[in-house]
N, CA, C, O and the ligand as a Tripos MOL2 file, in Angstrom:
@<TRIPOS>MOLECULE
protein
  269   267    68     0     0
PROTEIN
NO_CHARGES

@<TRIPOS>ATOM
      1 N         -33.2990   17.6350  132.8060 N.3       1 MET1
      2 CA        -32.4120   18.6790  132.6030 C.3       1 MET1
      3 C         -31.5030   18.5310  131.3960 C.2       1 MET1
      4 O         -30.9360   17.4540  131.2100 O.2       1 MET1
      5 N         -31.3290   19.5730  130.5480 N.am      2 SER2
      6 CA        -30.4710   19.4360  129.3460 C.3       2 SER2
      7 C         -29.5260   20.5520  129.2860 C.2       2 SER2
      8 O         -29.8960   21.6870  129.5870 O.2       2 SER2
      9 N         -28.3720   20.3060  128.9300 N.am      3 LYS3
     10 CA        -27.4190   21.4150  128.8130 C.3       3 LYS3
     11 C         -27.2880   21.6480  127.3050 C.2       3 LYS3
     12 O         -27.3370   20.7010  126.5190 O.2       3 LYS3
     13 N         -27.1010   23.0570  126.8630 N.am      4 ILE4
     14 CA        -26.8110   23.3290  125.5160 C.3       4 ILE4
     15 C         -25.1760   23.6270  125.3790 C.2       4 ILE4
     16 O         -24.6850   24.5030  126.0910 O.2       4 ILE4
     17 N         -24.4920   23.0090  124.6100 N.am      5 VAL5
     18 CA        -23.1200   23.5650  124.3770 C.3       5 VAL5
     19 C         -23.0700   23.9170  122.8050 C.2       5 VAL5
     20 O         -23.9520   23.6040  122.0060 O.2       5 VAL5
     21 N         -21.9760   24.5680  122.5180 N.am      6 LYS6
     22 CA        -21.7570   24.9720  121.2230 C.3       6 LYS6
     23 C         -20.6660   24.0230  120.5570 C.2       6 LYS6
     24 O         -19.5950   23.8180  121.1290 O.2       6 LYS6
     25 N         -20.9580   23.4890  119.4050 N.am      7 CYS7
     26 CA        -20.1280   22.6560  118.6440 C.3       7 CYS7
     27 C         -18.8710   23.4160  118.4270 C.2       7 CYS7
     28 O         -18.9560   24.4930  117.8350 O.2       7 CYS7
     29 N         -17.7350   22.9960  118.8250 N.am      8 PRO8
     30 CA        -16.4210   23.5900  118.7040 C.3       8 PRO8
     31 C         -16.0370   23.7990  117.1770 C.2       8 PRO8
     32 O         -15.1700   24.5880  116.8020 O.2       8 PRO8
     33 N         -16.7050   23.0860  116.4470 N.am      9 THR9
     34 CA        -16.2690   23.2930  114.8740 C.3       9 THR9
     35 C         -17.3210   24.2670  114.1320 C.2       9 THR9
     36 O         -16.8370   25.1660  113.4440 O.2       9 THR9
     37 N         -18.5130   24.1720  114.2070 N.am     10 CYS10
     38 CA        -19.4560   25.0530  113.5430 C.3      10 CYS10
     39 C         -20.2530   25.9470  114.3180 C.2      10 CYS10
     40 O         -21.1510   26.6390  113.8400 O.2      10 CYS10
     41 N         -19.8820   25.9230  115.6440 N.am     11 GLN11
     42 CA        -20.7210   26.8180  116.5560 C.3      11 GLN11
     43 C         -22.1190   26.6640  116.7990 C.2      11 GLN11
     44 O         -22.7210   27.4820  117.4950 O.2      11 GLN11
     45 N         -22.7420   25.5770  116.2260 N.am     12 LYS12
     46 CA        -24.0760   25.1300  116.1970 C.3      12 LYS12
     47 C         -24.3460   24.7030  117.6630 C.2      12 LYS12
     48 O         -23.5370   24.0570  118.3290 O.2      12 LYS12
     49 N         -25.5340   25.1150  118.0960 N.am     13 GLN13
     50 CA        -25.8430   24.5200  119.4840 C.3      13 GLN13
     51 C         -26.2840   23.2200  119.5750 C.2      13 GLN13
     52 O         -27.1280   22.7790  118.7950 O.2      13 GLN13
     53 N         -25.7980   22.5750  120.4400 N.am     14 VAL14
     54 CA        -25.8290   21.0980  120.5880 C.3      14 VAL14
     55 C         -26.3830   20.7360  121.9090 C.2      14 VAL14
     56 O         -25.8640   21.2120  122.9180 O.2      14 VAL14
     57 N         -27.4660   19.8750  121.9970 N.am     15 GLU15
     58 CA        -28.0160   19.4390  123.4690 C.3      15 GLU15
     59 C         -27.1580   18.5350  123.9840 C.2      15 GLU15
     60 O         -26.8830   17.5850  123.2520 O.2      15 GLU15
     61 N         -26.6200   18.5850  125.1460 N.am     16 TRP16
     62 CA        -25.8830   17.6900  125.8180 C.3      16 TRP16
     63 C         -26.5700   16.6880  126.4040 C.2      16 TRP16
     64 O         -26.9240   16.8540  127.5720 O.2      16 TRP16
     65 N         -26.8520   15.6220  125.8110 N.am     17 THR17
     66 CA        -27.6840   14.5020  126.4870 C.3      17 THR17
     67 C         -27.0630   13.1900  126.2990 C.2      17 THR17
     68 O         -26.1220   13.0980  125.5110 O.2      17 THR17
     69 N         -27.4520   12.2490  126.8850 N.am     18 GLU18
     70 CA        -26.9590   11.0170  126.7920 C.3      18 GLU18
     71 C         -27.0120   10.4580  125.0610 C.2      18 GLU18
     72 O         -26.0540    9.8780  124.5510 O.2      18 GLU18
     73 N         -28.0610   10.7010  124.4540 N.am     19 SER19
     74 CA        -28.0990   10.3470  123.0870 C.3      19 SER19
     75 C         -27.3180   11.1690  122.2090 C.2      19 SER19
     76 O         -27.1470   10.7780  121.0540 O.2      19 SER19
     77 N         -26.7930   12.3120  122.6150 N.am     20 SER20
     78 CA        -25.7920   13.0810  121.8490 C.3      20 SER20
     79 C         -24.4310   12.3340  121.7070 C.2      20 SER20
     80 O         -23.4940   12.5530  122.4750 O.2      20 SER20
     81 N         -24.3810   11.5110  120.7650 N.am     21 THR21
     82 CA        -23.1540   10.5560  120.7070 C.3      21 THR21
     83 C         -21.9080   11.3060  120.2820 C.2      21 THR21
     84 O         -20.8040   10.8120  120.5110 O.2      21 THR21
     85 N         -22.0260   12.4200  119.7050 N.am     22 PHE22
     86 CA        -20.8970   13.2060  119.1830 C.3      22 PHE22
     87 C         -20.5430   14.4100  119.9750 C.2      22 PHE22
     88 O         -19.6390   15.1570  119.5990 O.2      22 PHE22
     89 N         -21.3260   14.6580  121.2200 N.am     23 ARG23
     90 CA        -21.0380   15.8830  121.9600 C.3      23 ARG23
     91 C         -19.5830   16.0270  122.4610 C.2      23 ARG23
     92 O         -18.9510   15.0450  122.8500 O.2      23 ARG23
     93 N         -19.1070   17.1870  122.4430 N.am     24 PRO24
     94 CA        -19.8500   18.4620  122.3680 C.3      24 PRO24
     95 C         -20.0020   18.7470  120.7350 C.2      24 PRO24
     96 O         -20.4880   19.8080  120.3440 O.2      24 PRO24
     97 N         -19.6000   17.8300  119.9130 N.am     25 PHE25
     98 CA        -19.7610   18.2520  118.5060 C.3      25 PHE25
     99 C         -21.1770   18.0200  118.0620 C.2      25 PHE25
    100 O         -21.8330   17.3130  118.8270 O.2      25 PHE25
    101 N         -21.7900   18.4680  116.9850 N.am     26 CYS26
    102 CA        -23.0370   18.2980  116.5420 C.3      26 CYS26
    103 C         -23.0380   16.9380  115.7710 C.2      26 CYS26
    104 O         -24.0590   16.2530  115.8370 O.2      26 CYS26
    105 N         -22.0570   16.5350  115.1070 N.am     27 SER27
    106 CA        -22.2160   15.3550  114.2780 C.3      27 SER27
    107 C         -20.6610   14.8330  114.1990 C.2      27 SER27
    108 O         -19.7110   15.5150  114.5840 O.2      27 SER27
    109 N         -20.5580   13.6110  113.6790 N.am     28 ASP28
    110 CA        -19.3750   12.8310  113.5150 C.3      28 ASP28
    111 C         -18.3260   13.7080  112.6900 C.2      28 ASP28
    112 O         -17.1320   13.8060  112.9750 O.2      28 ASP28
    113 N         -18.9700   14.3260  111.6250 N.am     29 ARG29
    114 CA        -18.3580   15.1830  110.7620 C.3      29 ARG29
    115 C         -17.4330   16.3050  111.3530 C.2      29 ARG29
    116 O         -16.2290   16.4040  111.1180 O.2      29 ARG29
    117 N         -18.2020   17.1690  112.1870 N.am     30 CYS30
    118 CA        -17.6610   18.1020  112.9820 C.3      30 CYS30
    119 C         -16.5610   17.6970  113.8950 C.2      30 CYS30
    120 O         -15.5940   18.4300  114.1040 O.2      30 CYS30
    121 N         -16.7100   16.5490  114.4260 N.am     31 ARG31
    122 CA        -15.6510   15.7920  115.2540 C.3      31 ARG31
    123 C         -14.4180   15.5170  114.5470 C.2      31 ARG31
    124 O         -13.3160   15.7930  115.0230 O.2      31 ARG31
    125 N         -14.5960   14.9640  113.3890 N.am     32 LEU32
    126 CA        -13.4480   14.7440  112.4320 C.3      32 LEU32
    127 C         -12.6320   15.9140  112.1000 C.2      32 LEU32
    128 O         -11.4040   15.9700  112.1500 O.2      32 LEU32
    129 N         -13.4490   16.8500  111.7520 N.am     33 ILE33
    130 CA        -12.8080   18.2920  111.2470 C.3      33 ILE33
    131 C         -11.9660   18.7690  112.4670 C.2      33 ILE33
    132 O         -10.8130   19.1590  112.2830 O.2      33 ILE33
    133 N         -12.5120   18.7460  113.6900 N.am     34 ASP34
    134 CA        -11.8150   19.3150  114.7060 C.3      34 ASP34
    135 C         -10.4370   18.4150  115.0370 C.2      34 ASP34
    136 O          -9.3250   18.8890  115.2700 O.2      34 ASP34
    137 N         -10.7450   17.2090  115.0020 N.am     35 LEU35
    138 CA         -9.5970   16.2630  115.2030 C.3      35 LEU35
    139 C          -8.4100   16.7110  114.1330 C.2      35 LEU35
    140 O          -7.2250   16.8670  114.4270 O.2      35 LEU35
    141 N          -8.9260   16.8590  112.9970 N.am     36 GLY36
    142 CA         -7.9270   17.1130  111.7770 C.3      36 GLY36
    143 C          -7.3140   18.5990  112.0230 C.2      36 GLY36
    144 O          -6.1520   18.8870  111.7380 O.2      36 GLY36
    145 N          -8.0940   19.3520  112.4960 N.am     37 ASP37
    146 CA         -7.6210   20.8120  112.8710 C.3      37 ASP37
    147 C          -6.2420   20.5270  113.8740 C.2      37 ASP37
    148 O          -5.1160   20.9580  113.6270 O.2      37 ASP37
    149 N          -6.5590   19.8320  114.8670 N.am     38 TRP38
    150 CA         -5.7400   19.7080  115.8730 C.3      38 TRP38
    151 C          -4.3430   19.0910  115.4210 C.2      38 TRP38
    152 O          -3.2350   19.4740  115.7970 O.2      38 TRP38
    153 N          -4.6120   18.1110  114.5810 N.am     39 ALA39
    154 CA         -3.4750   17.3460  113.8710 C.3      39 ALA39
    155 C          -2.6560   18.2990  112.9560 C.2      39 ALA39
    156 O          -1.4640   18.0700  112.7480 O.2      39 ALA39
    157 N          -3.2530   19.2980  112.4450 N.am     40 SER40
    158 CA         -2.3690   20.0850  111.6370 C.3      40 SER40
    159 C          -2.1440   21.4390  112.2300 C.2      40 SER40
    160 O          -1.7900   22.3970  111.5430 O.2      40 SER40
    161 N          -2.3740   21.5080  113.6420 N.am     41 GLU41
    162 CA         -2.0750   22.7380  114.3250 C.3      41 GLU41
    163 C          -2.7600   23.9070  113.8910 C.2      41 GLU41
    164 O          -2.2450   25.0160  114.0300 O.2      41 GLU41
    165 N          -3.8650   23.7490  113.3840 N.am     42 LYS42
    166 CA         -4.4610   25.0790  112.7100 C.3      42 LYS42
    167 C          -5.0870   25.7640  114.0410 C.2      42 LYS42
    168 O          -5.3040   26.9760  114.0060 O.2      42 LYS42
    169 N          -5.3420   25.1260  115.0520 N.am     43 HIS43
    170 CA         -5.8990   25.8800  116.1870 C.3      43 HIS43
    171 C          -5.1280   27.1170  116.7060 C.2      43 HIS43
    172 O          -5.6080   28.2260  116.9410 O.2      43 HIS43
    173 N          -3.7850   26.7030  116.8470 N.am     44 ALA44
    174 CA         -2.8110   27.6820  117.3220 C.3      44 ALA44
    175 C          -2.7850   29.0200  116.3800 C.2      44 ALA44
    176 O          -2.5990   30.1560  116.8170 O.2      44 ALA44
    177 N          -2.9880   28.7120  115.1290 N.am     45 ILE45
    178 CA         -3.0130   29.8650  114.3100 C.3      45 ILE45
    179 C          -4.4060   30.7350  114.4850 C.2      45 ILE45
    180 O          -4.4870   31.9620  114.5320 O.2      45 ILE45
    181 N          -5.4500   29.8030  114.5670 N.am     46 ALA46
    182 CA         -6.8550   30.3580  114.5670 C.3      46 ALA46
    183 C          -7.0100   31.2460  115.7670 C.2      46 ALA46
    184 O          -7.6170   32.3120  115.6730 O.2      46 ALA46
    185 N          -6.4870   30.8440  116.8700 N.am     47 ASP47
    186 CA         -6.4860   31.4600  118.1980 C.3      47 ASP47
    187 C          -5.6350   32.8330  118.1890 C.2      47 ASP47
    188 O          -5.8620   33.7130  119.0200 O.2      47 ASP47
    189 N          -4.7600   32.9420  117.3140 N.am     48 GLU48
    190 CA         -4.0870   34.1970  117.3610 C.3      48 GLU48
    191 C          -4.8270   35.3090  116.8070 C.2      48 GLU48
    192 O          -5.3940   35.2400  115.7160 O.2      48 GLU48
    193 N          -4.8290   36.4900  117.6610 N.am     49 PRO49
    194 CA         -5.6970   37.5530  117.1890 C.3      49 PRO49
    195 C          -4.9830   38.2730  115.9740 C.2      49 PRO49
    196 O          -3.7590   38.3980  115.9260 O.2      49 PRO49
    197 N          -5.8560   38.7430  114.9830 N.am     50 LEU50
    198 CA         -5.2160   39.3240  113.8870 C.3      50 LEU50
    199 C          -4.5720   40.7600  114.4250 C.2      50 LEU50
    200 O          -5.1380   41.5210  115.2090 O.2      50 LEU50
    201 N          -3.3420   40.9460  113.8630 N.am     51 PRO51
    202 CA         -2.8130   42.4210  114.1540 C.3      51 PRO51
    203 C          -3.5480   43.5140  113.5520 C.2      51 PRO51
    204 O          -3.8400   43.6010  112.3590 O.2      51 PRO51
    205 N          -3.8310   44.3610  114.4910 N.am     52 SER52
    206 CA         -4.6470   45.5460  114.0690 C.3      52 SER52
    207 C          -3.9730   46.2880  112.9610 C.2      52 SER52
    208 O          -2.7490   46.4160  112.9660 O.2      52 SER52
    209 N          -4.7220   46.7810  112.0120 N.am     53 SER53
    210 CA         -4.0800   47.3640  110.9290 C.3      53 SER53
    211 C          -4.6910   48.8820  110.7550 C.2      53 SER53
    212 O          -4.5620   49.5540  109.7320 O.2      53 SER53
    213 N          -5.2600   49.2240  111.7420 N.am     54 GLU54
    214 CA         -6.0290   50.5150  111.7640 C.3      54 GLU54
    215 C          -4.8040   51.6140  111.7790 C.2      54 GLU54
    216 O          -4.9320   52.6190  111.0800 O.2      54 GLU54
    217 N          -3.7290   51.4480  112.4960 N.am     55 GLU55
    218 CA         -2.7580   52.4230  112.3710 C.3      55 GLU55
    219 C          -1.4490   51.9100  111.9290 C.2      55 GLU55
    220 O          -0.6420   51.4640  112.7440 O.2      55 GLU55
    221 N          -1.2210   51.9590  110.6910 N.am     56 PRO56
    222 CA         -0.0060   51.4060  110.1750 C.3      56 PRO56
    223 C           1.1910   52.1900  110.9200 C.2      56 PRO56
    224 O           1.1200   53.3480  111.3310 O.2      56 PRO56
    225 N           2.2930   51.3390  111.0110 N.am     57 LEU57
    226 CA          3.4590   51.8090  111.7180 C.3      57 LEU57
    227 C           4.2540   52.5720  110.6730 C.2      57 LEU57
    228 O           4.6660   51.9440  109.6970 O.2      57 LEU57
    229 N           4.4960   53.8120  110.7830 N.am     58 TYR58
    230 CA          5.4500   54.7020  110.1250 C.3      58 TYR58
    231 C           6.5950   55.1000  110.8210 C.2      58 TYR58
    232 O           6.4640   55.6370  111.9210 O.2      58 TYR58
    233 N           7.8410   54.8900  110.2720 N.am     59 PHE59
    234 CA          9.0210   55.2380  110.7270 C.3      59 PHE59
    235 C           9.1980   56.6520  110.9130 C.2      59 PHE59
    236 O           8.8570   57.4230  110.0150 O.2      59 PHE59
    237 N           9.7120   57.0840  112.0220 N.am     60 LYS60
    238 CA          9.9120   58.6040  112.1040 C.3      60 LYS60
    239 C          10.7840   59.0930  111.0760 C.2      60 LYS60
    240 O          11.8950   58.5730  110.9680 O.2      60 LYS60
    241 N          10.4300   60.0420  110.2880 N.am     61 ASN61
    242 CA         11.1580   60.6900  109.3340 C.3      61 ASN61
    243 C          12.3480   61.3750  110.0580 C.2      61 ASN61
    244 O          12.2800   62.6030  110.1160 O.2      61 ASN61
    245 N          13.3480   60.8180  110.5780 N.am     62 ASP62
    246 CA         14.4200   61.5660  111.2450 C.3      62 ASP62
    247 C          15.7400   61.8580  110.1920 C.2      62 ASP62
    248 O          16.8150   62.2960  110.6000 O.2      62 ASP62
    249 N          15.4860   61.5680  108.9160 N.am     63 LYS63
    250 CA         16.5770   61.8510  108.0090 C.3      63 LYS63
    251 C          16.1560   63.0100  107.3390 C.2      63 LYS63
    252 O          16.0020   62.9800  106.1180 O.2      63 LYS63
    253 N          15.9180   64.1950  108.0990 N.am     64 SER64
    254 CA         15.4020   65.4130  107.3520 C.3      64 SER64
    255 C          16.4680   65.9180  106.5200 C.2      64 SER64
    256 O          16.1550   66.7430  105.6630 O.2      64 SER64
    257 N          17.6860   65.5590  106.6280 N.am     65 ASP65
    258 CA         18.7860   66.1770  105.7230 C.3      65 ASP65
    259 C          18.4810   65.7960  104.2760 C.2      65 ASP65
    260 O          19.0290   66.4750  103.4070 O.2      65 ASP65
    261 N          17.7340   64.8700  103.9310 N.am     66 LYS66
    262 CA         17.3490   64.5610  102.5210 C.3      66 LYS66
    263 C          16.4470   65.6170  102.0830 C.2      66 LYS66
    264 O          16.2940   65.8420  100.8820 O.2      66 LYS66
    265 N          15.8890   66.2270  102.9150 N.am     67 PHE67
    266 CA         14.7640   67.2970  102.2090 C.3      67 PHE67
    267 C          15.7430   68.6160  101.9280 C.2      67 PHE67
    268 O          15.2770   69.6310  101.4080 O.2      67 PHE67
    269 ZN        -20.8800   21.1270  114.1310 Zn       68 ZN68
@<TRIPOS>BOND
     1     1     2 1
     2     2     3 1
     3     3     4 2
     4     3     5 am
     5     5     6 1
     6     6     7 1
     7     7     8 2
     8     7     9 am
     9     9    10 1
    10    10    11 1
    11    11    12 2
    12    11    13 am
    13    13    14 1
    14    14    15 1
    15    15    16 2
    16    15    17 am
    17    17    18 1
    18    18    19 1
    19    19    20 2
    20    19    21 am
    21    21    22 1
    22    22    23 1
    23    23    24 2
    24    23    25 am
    25    25    26 1
    26    26    27 1
    27    27    28 2
    28    27    29 am
    29    29    30 1
    30    30    31 1
    31    31    32 2
    32    31    33 am
    33    33    34 1
    34    34    35 1
    35    35    36 2
    36    35    37 am
    37    37    38 1
    38    38    39 1
    39    39    40 2
    40    39    41 am
    41    41    42 1
    42    42    43 1
    43    43    44 2
    44    43    45 am
    45    45    46 1
    46    46    47 1
    47    47    48 2
    48    47    49 am
    49    49    50 1
    50    50    51 1
    51    51    52 2
    52    51    53 am
    53    53    54 1
    54    54    55 1
    55    55    56 2
    56    55    57 am
    57    57    58 1
    58    58    59 1
    59    59    60 2
    60    59    61 am
    61    61    62 1
    62    62    63 1
    63    63    64 2
    64    63    65 am
    65    65    66 1
    66    66    67 1
    67    67    68 2
    68    67    69 am
    69    69    70 1
    70    70    71 1
    71    71    72 2
    72    71    73 am
    73    73    74 1
    74    74    75 1
    75    75    76 2
    76    75    77 am
    77    77    78 1
    78    78    79 1
    79    79    80 2
    80    79    81 am
    81    81    82 1
    82    82    83 1
    83    83    84 2
    84    83    85 am
    85    85    86 1
    86    86    87 1
    87    87    88 2
    88    87    89 am
    89    89    90 1
    90    90    91 1
    91    91    92 2
    92    91    93 am
    93    93    94 1
    94    94    95 1
    95    95    96 2
    96    95    97 am
    97    97    98 1
    98    98    99 1
    99    99   100 2
   100    99   101 am
   101   101   102 1
   102   102   103 1
   103   103   104 2
   104   103   105 am
   105   105   106 1
   106   106   107 1
   107   107   108 2
   108   107   109 am
   109   109   110 1
   110   110   111 1
   111   111   112 2
   112   111   113 am
   113   113   114 1
   114   114   115 1
   115   115   116 2
   116   115   117 am
   117   117   118 1
   118   118   119 1
   119   119   120 2
   120   119   121 am
   121   121   122 1
   122   122   123 1
   123   123   124 2
   124   123   125 am
   125   125   126 1
   126   126   127 1
   127   127   128 2
   128   127   129 am
   129   129   130 1
   130   130   131 1
   131   131   132 2
   132   131   133 am
   133   133   134 1
   134   134   135 1
   135   135   136 2
   136   135   137 am
   137   137   138 1
   138   138   139 1
   139   139   140 2
   140   139   141 am
   141   141   142 1
   142   142   143 1
   143   143   144 2
   144   143   145 am
   145   145   146 1
   146   146   147 1
   147   147   148 2
   148   147   149 am
   149   149   150 1
   150   150   151 1
   151   151   152 2
   152   151   153 am
   153   153   154 1
   154   154   155 1
   155   155   156 2
   156   155   157 am
   157   157   158 1
   158   158   159 1
   159   159   160 2
   160   159   161 am
   161   161   162 1
   162   162   163 1
   163   163   164 2
   164   163   165 am
   165   165   166 1
   166   166   167 1
   167   167   168 2
   168   167   169 am
   169   169   170 1
   170   170   171 1
   171   171   172 2
   172   171   173 am
   173   173   174 1
   174   174   175 1
   175   175   176 2
   176   175   177 am
   177   177   178 1
   178   178   179 1
   179   179   180 2
   180   179   181 am
   181   181   182 1
   182   182   183 1
   183   183   184 2
   184   183   185 am
   185   185   186 1
   186   186   187 1
   187   187   188 2
   188   187   189 am
   189   189   190 1
   190   190   191 1
   191   191   192 2
   192   191   193 am
   193   193   194 1
   194   194   195 1
   195   195   196 2
   196   195   197 am
   197   197   198 1
   198   198   199 1
   199   199   200 2
   200   199   201 am
   201   201   202 1
   202   202   203 1
   203   203   204 2
   204   203   205 am
   205   205   206 1
   206   206   207 1
   207   207   208 2
   208   207   209 am
   209   209   210 1
   210   210   211 1
   211   211   212 2
   212   211   213 am
   213   213   214 1
   214   214   215 1
   215   215   216 2
   216   215   217 am
   217   217   218 1
   218   218   219 1
   219   219   220 2
   220   219   221 am
   221   221   222 1
   222   222   223 1
   223   223   224 2
   224   223   225 am
   225   225   226 1
   226   226   227 1
   227   227   228 2
   228   227   229 am
   229   229   230 1
   230   230   231 1
   231   231   232 2
   232   231   233 am
   233   233   234 1
   234   234   235 1
   235   235   236 2
   236   235   237 am
   237   237   238 1
   238   238   239 1
   239   239   240 2
   240   239   241 am
   241   241   242 1
   242   242   243 1
   243   243   244 2
   244   243   245 am
   245   245   246 1
   246   246   247 1
   247   247   248 2
   248   247   249 am
   249   249   250 1
   250   250   251 1
   251   251   252 2
   252   251   253 am
   253   253   254 1
   254   254   255 1
   255   255   256 2
   256   255   257 am
   257   257   258 1
   258   258   259 1
   259   259   260 2
   260   259   261 am
   261   261   262 1
   262   262   263 1
   263   263   264 2
   264   263   265 am
   265   265   266 1
   266   266   267 1
   267   267   268 2
@<TRIPOS>SUBSTRUCTURE
     1 MET1         2 RESIDUE 1 A MET
     2 SER2         6 RESIDUE 1 A SER
     3 LYS3        10 RESIDUE 1 A LYS
     4 ILE4        14 RESIDUE 1 A ILE
     5 VAL5        18 RESIDUE 1 A VAL
     6 LYS6        22 RESIDUE 1 A LYS
     7 CYS7        26 RESIDUE 1 A CYS
     8 PRO8        30 RESIDUE 1 A PRO
     9 THR9        34 RESIDUE 1 A THR
    10 CYS10       38 RESIDUE 1 A CYS
    11 GLN11       42 RESIDUE 1 A GLN
    12 LYS12       46 RESIDUE 1 A LYS
    13 GLN13       50 RESIDUE 1 A GLN
    14 VAL14       54 RESIDUE 1 A VAL
    15 GLU15       58 RESIDUE 1 A GLU
    16 TRP16       62 RESIDUE 1 A TRP
    17 THR17       66 RESIDUE 1 A THR
    18 GLU18       70 RESIDUE 1 A GLU
    19 SER19       74 RESIDUE 1 A SER
    20 SER20       78 RESIDUE 1 A SER
    21 THR21       82 RESIDUE 1 A THR
    22 PHE22       86 RESIDUE 1 A PHE
    23 ARG23       90 RESIDUE 1 A ARG
    24 PRO24       94 RESIDUE 1 A PRO
    25 PHE25       98 RESIDUE 1 A PHE
    26 CYS26      102 RESIDUE 1 A CYS
    27 SER27      106 RESIDUE 1 A SER
    28 ASP28      110 RESIDUE 1 A ASP
    29 ARG29      114 RESIDUE 1 A ARG
    30 CYS30      118 RESIDUE 1 A CYS
    31 ARG31      122 RESIDUE 1 A ARG
    32 LEU32      126 RESIDUE 1 A LEU
    33 ILE33      130 RESIDUE 1 A ILE
    34 ASP34      134 RESIDUE 1 A ASP
    35 LEU35      138 RESIDUE 1 A LEU
    36 GLY36      142 RESIDUE 1 A GLY
    37 ASP37      146 RESIDUE 1 A ASP
    38 TRP38      150 RESIDUE 1 A TRP
    39 ALA39      154 RESIDUE 1 A ALA
    40 SER40      158 RESIDUE 1 A SER
    41 GLU41      162 RESIDUE 1 A GLU
    42 LYS42      166 RESIDUE 1 A LYS
    43 HIS43      170 RESIDUE 1 A HIS
    44 ALA44      174 RESIDUE 1 A ALA
    45 ILE45      178 RESIDUE 1 A ILE
    46 ALA46      182 RESIDUE 1 A ALA
    47 ASP47      186 RESIDUE 1 A ASP
    48 GLU48      190 RESIDUE 1 A GLU
    49 PRO49      194 RESIDUE 1 A PRO
    50 LEU50      198 RESIDUE 1 A LEU
    51 PRO51      202 RESIDUE 1 A PRO
    52 SER52      206 RESIDUE 1 A SER
    53 SER53      210 RESIDUE 1 A SER
    54 GLU54      214 RESIDUE 1 A GLU
    55 GLU55      218 RESIDUE 1 A GLU
    56 PRO56      222 RESIDUE 1 A PRO
    57 LEU57      226 RESIDUE 1 A LEU
    58 TYR58      230 RESIDUE 1 A TYR
    59 PHE59      234 RESIDUE 1 A PHE
    60 LYS60      238 RESIDUE 1 A LYS
    61 ASN61      242 RESIDUE 1 A ASN
    62 ASP62      246 RESIDUE 1 A ASP
    63 LYS63      250 RESIDUE 1 A LYS
    64 SER64      254 RESIDUE 1 A SER
    65 ASP65      258 RESIDUE 1 A ASP
    66 LYS66      262 RESIDUE 1 A LYS
    67 PHE67      266 RESIDUE 1 A PHE
    68 ZN68       269 GROUP 0 **** ****
């Protein structure tokens, strides 16, 4: 039985076996990249959802005396 996991760095599917030295990462490189990301706290920023810009906020034009 083998389990497939996604490499947290590049999302590549990795087989979780005894021989997968770098699991859950696909390679030593991805492992180091992830560790580097944690060190620089990039993960906290990457997990933040981007603010929706579909509806820009307009302030209500309540200063109608200017017209
Ligand atoms: Zn990877």
